[in-house]
C-alpha positions as CSV (number, residue, x, y, z in Angstrom):
1,Q,10.7,-43.2,34.2
2,V,12.9,-45.1,32.7
3,Q,16.0,-47.2,35.4
4,L,18.8,-48.8,34.2
5,V,19.6,-51.6,36.9
6,E,23.3,-51.4,38.0
7,S,24.8,-54.4,39.8
8,G,28.0,-55.4,40.5
9,G,29.9,-53.2,42.9
10,G,31.6,-53.2,46.0
11,L,34.8,-53.3,47.6
12,V,38.4,-55.3,46.4
13,Q,41.4,-56.0,47.7
14,P,44.1,-54.8,45.2
15,G,44.8,-56.9,42.3
16,G,41.3,-58.1,42.4
17,S,38.8,-57.8,40.0
18,L,34.6,-57.2,39.8
19,R,32.3,-57.0,37.2
20,R,29.8,-54.2,36.3
21,S,26.7,-55.2,35.0
22,C,23.6,-52.5,33.4
23,V,20.2,-53.9,31.9
24,V,18.9,-50.9,29.5
25,P,14.9,-51.6,29.5
26,R,14.0,-51.8,25.6
27,S,11.9,-48.8,25.8
28,I,15.0,-47.2,25.5
29,A,15.0,-47.8,21.6
30,R,17.7,-47.4,19.5
31,I,20.9,-47.1,21.6
32,N,23.2,-45.2,20.1
33,S,26.0,-45.7,23.1
34,M,26.3,-48.2,26.5
35,G,29.2,-47.3,28.6
36,W,30.5,-46.7,31.7
37,Y,31.5,-43.4,33.5
38,R,33.2,-43.1,37.2
39,Q,33.5,-39.9,39.2
40,A,36.2,-40.5,42.2
41,P,35.5,-38.1,45.2
42,G,36.5,-34.2,44.0
43,K,36.8,-35.1,40.3
44,Q,34.7,-34.3,37.8
45,R,32.5,-37.7,36.3
46,E,34.7,-39.2,33.5
47,S,34.1,-41.4,31.0
48,V,35.7,-45.4,31.8
49,A,34.5,-47.1,28.5
50,D,32.0,-47.1,26.1
51,I,30.5,-49.3,23.1
52,T,28.1,-47.8,19.5
53,R,26.2,-48.7,17.5
54,S,28.4,-50.3,15.5
55,G,30.5,-52.6,18.3
56,R,32.9,-50.2,18.0
57,T,34.7,-49.9,22.1
58,N,36.5,-47.0,23.2
59,Y,38.3,-47.0,26.3
60,A,40.0,-44.7,29.0
61,D,43.6,-45.1,28.6
62,A,44.0,-45.9,31.7
63,V,41.9,-48.4,32.0
64,K,43.0,-50.1,29.0
65,G,44.5,-53.2,29.0
66,R,42.6,-53.8,32.2
67,F,39.1,-53.5,31.6
68,T,36.6,-55.2,29.1
69,L,33.9,-53.8,27.7
70,S,30.9,-56.3,26.5
71,R,26.8,-56.5,25.7
72,D,24.6,-59.0,25.7
73,N,22.2,-57.7,22.7
74,V,19.8,-61.0,24.2
75,K,19.7,-59.4,27.3
76,N,19.8,-56.0,26.6
77,T,23.1,-55.8,29.5
78,V,26.3,-53.9,29.0
79,Y,29.2,-55.5,31.1
80,L,32.8,-54.0,32.9
81,Q,35.1,-56.5,33.9
82,M,37.3,-54.7,36.4
83,N,40.7,-56.4,36.5
84,S,43.6,-56.1,38.3
85,L,42.1,-53.5,40.1
86,K,44.3,-50.4,41.8
87,H,44.0,-47.9,44.9
88,E,43.0,-45.0,42.1
89,V,39.9,-46.8,40.3
90,T,38.0,-46.2,43.7
91,S,34.5,-43.7,42.6
92,V,31.2,-44.3,42.0
93,Y,30.8,-46.2,38.7
94,Y,27.7,-45.7,36.7
95,C,26.2,-46.4,33.7
96,R,25.1,-44.3,30.5
97,V,23.2,-45.1,27.7
98,V,22.3,-42.9,24.7
99,D,19.6,-43.5,22.8
100,G,18.5,-42.6,18.8
101,R,17.7,-39.3,19.6
102,W,20.9,-38.7,21.4
103,L,19.1,-38.3,25.1
104,E,21.4,-39.4,28.2
105,T,20.2,-42.2,30.3
106,W,22.2,-43.1,33.7
107,G,22.3,-46.1,36.6
108,Q,22.4,-44.9,39.7
109,G,25.6,-45.1,40.3
110,T,27.5,-48.1,42.5
111,Q,30.7,-47.7,44.6
112,V,34.2,-49.6,43.6
113,T,35.8,-49.5,46.3
114,V,39.8,-50.8,46.2
115,S,41.3,-51.7,49.3
116,S,42.9,-53.7,51.7
């Protein structure tokens, strides 16, 4: 089973920063999009940011200006830089990849907690 390898979650104080990483196996071919979702307790999973094959990046309104998604095609890794963190971003963050057949692969998810 193909797995995405996530890293970079944890506990951070309000106003702090975190960077999440997701390594995508090269066995996933012709990636159509790579991105990040999150799910807070009692809420539905929602999109945070994604990048398409063409390089277009999309962000949820709630994170625009504070989160930055980037990718390293050599390392086959997608990153989410999260700055100026607030309590309300506390969630489990998941990496998601959509391949050339429009099939999804999800990471295991990692908790990000913003707390003083």
